[in-house]
C-alpha positions in Angstrom: 202.4 205.3 42.7 203.3 205.7 46.2 202.1 207.8 49.2 204.0 209.0 52.0 202.3 209.1 55.5 203.4 210.3 59.0 202.2 207.9 61.5 200.2 209.8 64.2 199.4 207.1 66.4 199.0 203.2 66.5 197.9 200.4 69.1 200.0 198.6 71.4 199.0 195.5 69.7 201.6 196.1 66.7 204.3 196.0 69.1 203.2 192.7 70.6 203.1 190.8 67.1 205.7 187.9 67.0 204.4 185.8 64.0 207.1 185.6 61.6 204.9 186.9 58.4 204.0 189.6 60.7 206.9 190.9 62.6 207.1 194.1 60.4 204.4 195.6 62.7 206.8 195.6 65.3 208.7 198.3 63.5 205.8 200.7 63.2 206.3 204.1 65.3 204.6 207.2 65.9 206.2 210.0 64.1 207.7 208.0 61.6 207.4 208.5 57.8 206.0 205.2 55.9 205.6 204.7 52.1 202.7 202.9 50.8 202.7 201.5 47.1 199.7 201.3 45.1 200.1 198.4 42.8 197.5 195.9 41.2 195.5 194.1 42.5 194.8 196.7 45.0 194.7 199.3 42.5 191.3 200.0 40.8 191.4 199.3 37.2 189.3 202.1 36.3 190.6 204.9 38.4 194.1 203.7 38.7 194.0 204.5 42.6 194.1 202.4 45.5 191.3 202.6 48.2 192.6 204.8 51.4 195.3 206.5 49.3 194.1 209.9 51.1 193.6 211.2 47.3 191.6 214.2 49.0 193.3 214.4 52.5 196.0 217.1 51.7 196.0 219.7 54.6 196.7 217.5 57.5 193.4 215.3 57.5 194.0 212.5 60.0 193.4 209.0 58.2 192.7 205.6 59.7 194.7 202.5 58.8 194.6 198.8 59.7 197.3 196.3 59.3 196.3 193.2 57.2 196.7 190.0 59.4 196.2 191.6 62.5 193.1 194.0 62.9 194.0 195.1 66.3 197.3 196.5 65.0 195.7 199.6 63.6 196.3 203.7 63.9 196.3 206.9 62.3 198.5 208.8 59.8 198.4 211.9 57.8 199.3 212.1 54.2 202.5 214.0 53.3 202.8 213.6 49.7 202.2 211.3 46.6 205.4 210.1 44.6 206.0 208.2 41.4 208.0 205.9 43.7 208.6 204.9 47.0 211.7 206.3 48.8 211.4 204.8 52.3 213.7 202.2 54.0 212.4 198.7 53.2 211.2 198.3 56.9 208.9 201.4 56.3 207.6 200.4 53.1 204.1 198.6 52.8 201.5 198.2 49.9 197.9 198.9 49.7 195.5 195.9 50.0 
């Protein structure tokens, strides 16, 4: 499944990232919608859910996130909705880890 979030805030460290495998962090912007896919191995085999997917966060609750590979690239987002498939542009599509 896929979860859409609206990015509320992010640290300036995301824009400073320039390592080739982590340049995607430069594309993160406040106010943008991002899609995060829940797939194995991040998906719990028993519950079929990913940790941090905002399952009980409907109603505008602010959730925290952190980028893999750069713990200083972090911020907050609000869950918009859960979908079966992600529909965001590739540069705004991520996976739970």
